[in-house]
VMD Tcl script that draws the C-alpha trace (Angstrom):
set ca {
  {0.00 0.00 0.00}
  {1.29 3.44 -0.91}
  {0.09 6.43 1.08}
  {0.31 10.02 -0.16}
  {-1.40 13.35 0.57}
  {-4.99 13.47 -0.63}
  {-5.78 15.61 -3.63}
  {-2.51 15.09 -5.46}
  {-3.15 13.62 -8.93}
  {0.59 13.57 -9.74}
  {1.31 11.50 -6.64}
  {-1.62 9.19 -7.43}
  {0.11 8.17 -10.67}
  {3.46 7.81 -8.90}
  {1.86 5.68 -6.20}
  {0.26 3.42 -8.81}
  {3.60 2.89 -10.58}
  {5.33 2.13 -7.25}
  {2.66 -0.44 -6.35}
  {2.95 -2.06 -9.78}
  {6.76 -2.26 -9.67}
  {6.80 -3.52 -6.09}
  {4.11 -6.17 -6.62}
  {5.12 -7.38 -10.08}
  {8.92 -7.10 -10.06}
  {10.62 -6.45 -6.72}
  {8.46 -8.34 -4.19}
  {8.37 -11.67 -6.09}
  {12.15 -11.65 -6.64}
  {12.93 -10.83 -3.01}
  {10.40 -13.35 -1.70}
  {11.96 -16.04 -3.88}
  {15.46 -15.10 -2.76}
  {14.78 -14.69 0.95}
  {12.17 -17.44 1.42}
  {9.89 -15.16 3.43}
  {8.27 -11.76 3.40}
  {8.71 -8.84 5.77}
  {6.74 -9.13 8.99}
  {3.29 -7.50 8.95}
  {4.11 -3.82 9.15}
  {3.45 -0.99 11.49}
  {1.96 -3.10 14.25}
  {3.99 -1.71 17.13}
  {4.65 1.93 16.34}
  {1.70 2.92 14.18}
  {-1.19 1.06 15.73}
  {-3.84 0.88 13.03}
  {-2.59 3.95 11.15}
  {-1.60 1.93 8.08}
  {-5.08 0.40 7.93}
  {-3.90 -3.18 7.45}
  {-0.96 -5.48 7.97}
  {0.09 -5.00 4.32}
  {3.43 -3.36 3.78}
  {3.08 0.43 3.80}
  {5.07 2.96 1.81}
  {4.55 6.61 2.69}
  {5.43 9.15 0.00}
  {7.12 11.98 1.89}
  {9.63 14.70 1.24}
  {12.59 12.98 2.89}
  {15.93 13.42 1.17}
  {15.93 9.89 -0.20}
  {14.25 6.95 1.42}
  {14.41 5.00 4.62}
  {12.90 1.96 6.21}
  {11.71 2.44 9.74}
  {11.67 -0.58 12.00}
  {10.42 -1.47 15.43}
  {11.42 -4.38 17.62}
  {10.31 -4.56 21.23}
  {13.45 -3.64 23.24}
  {15.69 -6.02 21.31}
  {18.12 -4.91 18.63}
  {18.47 -8.46 17.35}
  {15.04 -8.43 15.68}
  {13.06 -9.49 13.83}
  {11.38 -6.16 13.14}
  {8.16 -4.91 11.67}
  {8.91 -2.24 9.07}
  {7.43 0.37 6.80}
  {9.01 2.75 4.29}
  {9.22 6.49 3.83}
  {10.08 7.25 0.21}
  {10.68 10.44 -1.73}
  {8.43 10.06 -4.78}
  {11.22 11.33 -7.06}
  {13.47 8.35 -6.24}
  {14.08 5.50 -8.67}
  {12.80 1.95 -8.60}
  {16.36 0.94 -7.67}
  {15.94 2.92 -4.43}
  {12.61 1.20 -3.87}
  {14.32 -2.19 -4.30}
  {17.12 -1.17 -1.93}
  {14.73 -0.12 0.81}
  {12.46 -3.13 0.38}
  {15.50 -5.39 0.78}
  {16.06 -3.79 4.20}
  {12.56 -4.87 5.20}
  {13.09 -8.41 3.95}
  {16.39 -8.68 5.85}
  {14.81 -7.32 9.01}
  {12.30 -10.20 9.02}
  {15.14 -12.40 10.28}
  {16.50 -12.41 13.83}
  {20.19 -11.61 14.25}
  {22.64 -13.55 16.37}
  {24.78 -10.54 17.26}
  {24.48 -7.02 18.53}
  {22.89 -3.91 17.09}
  {25.77 -2.53 15.03}
  {27.45 -5.79 14.12}
  {25.46 -6.26 10.92}
  {25.13 -2.64 9.79}
  {27.67 -3.00 6.99}
  {26.06 -6.21 5.73}
  {22.57 -4.72 5.87}
  {23.59 -1.81 3.63}
  {25.77 -3.93 1.34}
  {22.93 -6.43 0.86}
  {20.39 -3.72 0.09}
  {22.79 -2.10 -2.38}
  {23.44 -5.48 -4.01}
  {19.67 -6.08 -4.30}
  {19.50 -3.31 -6.89}
  {21.68 -5.42 -9.19}
  {19.94 -8.66 -8.26}
  {16.57 -7.29 -9.27}
  {17.46 -5.20 -12.31}
  {20.78 -6.58 -13.61}
  {21.35 -5.18 -17.09}
  {17.74 -4.12 -17.59}
  {18.00 -1.11 -15.31}
  {20.16 1.66 -16.72}
  {21.05 3.65 -13.62}
  {24.03 4.82 -11.66}
  {22.17 4.33 -8.36}
  {23.89 1.04 -7.71}
  {27.46 2.07 -8.45}
  {27.71 5.61 -7.10}
  {29.05 4.33 -3.76}
  {31.90 2.25 -5.17}
  {34.47 4.99 -4.69}
  {33.57 5.12 -0.99}
  {34.66 1.49 -0.78}
  {37.47 1.25 -3.32}
  {39.22 4.45 -2.19}
  {39.83 2.86 1.23}
  {41.61 -0.45 0.48}
  {42.99 -0.79 4.00}
  {39.56 -0.64 5.65}
  {38.08 -3.99 6.68}
  {35.10 -5.15 4.65}
  {32.74 -4.62 7.58}
  {33.76 -0.99 8.18}
  {31.07 1.63 8.57}
  {32.81 4.75 7.31}
  {31.63 7.40 4.84}
  {29.37 5.00 2.90}
  {32.02 2.26 2.87}
  {29.30 -0.18 3.95}
  {27.23 0.62 0.85}
  {30.19 0.05 -1.46}
  {30.86 -3.29 0.23}
  {28.08 -4.65 -2.00}
  {30.83 -5.25 -4.57}
  {31.80 -8.33 -2.52}
  {28.28 -9.75 -2.90}
  {28.24 -8.68 -6.53}
  {31.45 -10.62 -7.08}
  {30.10 -13.72 -5.31}
  {26.91 -13.81 -7.35}
  {27.99 -12.45 -10.74}
  {31.59 -13.63 -11.06}
  {32.08 -16.56 -8.71}
  {28.54 -17.91 -9.23}
  {27.94 -18.55 -5.53}
}
mol new
graphics top color blue
foreach p $ca { graphics top sphere $p radius 0.5 }
foreach p [lrange $ca 0 end-1] q [lrange $ca 1 end] { graphics top cylinder $p $q radius 0.2 }
display resetview
């Protein structure tokens, strides 16, 4: 479900295209990959604001996009999630943020910050997984310099978008090594 301010015909069309892309392209691929869907959304922090347990995307004027999550006093998850998305963002951004919600449906063995790099790298990699050569965008690769310009940083570093560029490791495993 995509929510937007009432009385905005331009956003109505954008919302319809987001729903179509999410339901017909992104969601089926991520469900097949992850073997589950995100937990029913917005149950803990929104009450009944979303109107159902279906995944909610709110079109807002945030700089980019973000997934908000809630887990009852436990940073190991799993979490219920919903998305805030700038309507001007690409479908690649939509895929990236949806991947966060799919990942957050799993509990984590470690602490709160231990998986931050992997969470961002996986979401960045999901853009390639979903669109491969069919999506002509620089969204996926714009963070590579943040990773490649710091060759002495460990893979799991969280430093100036290094964690986003770490997707190149997952890209290599899936595209080159065939893992």
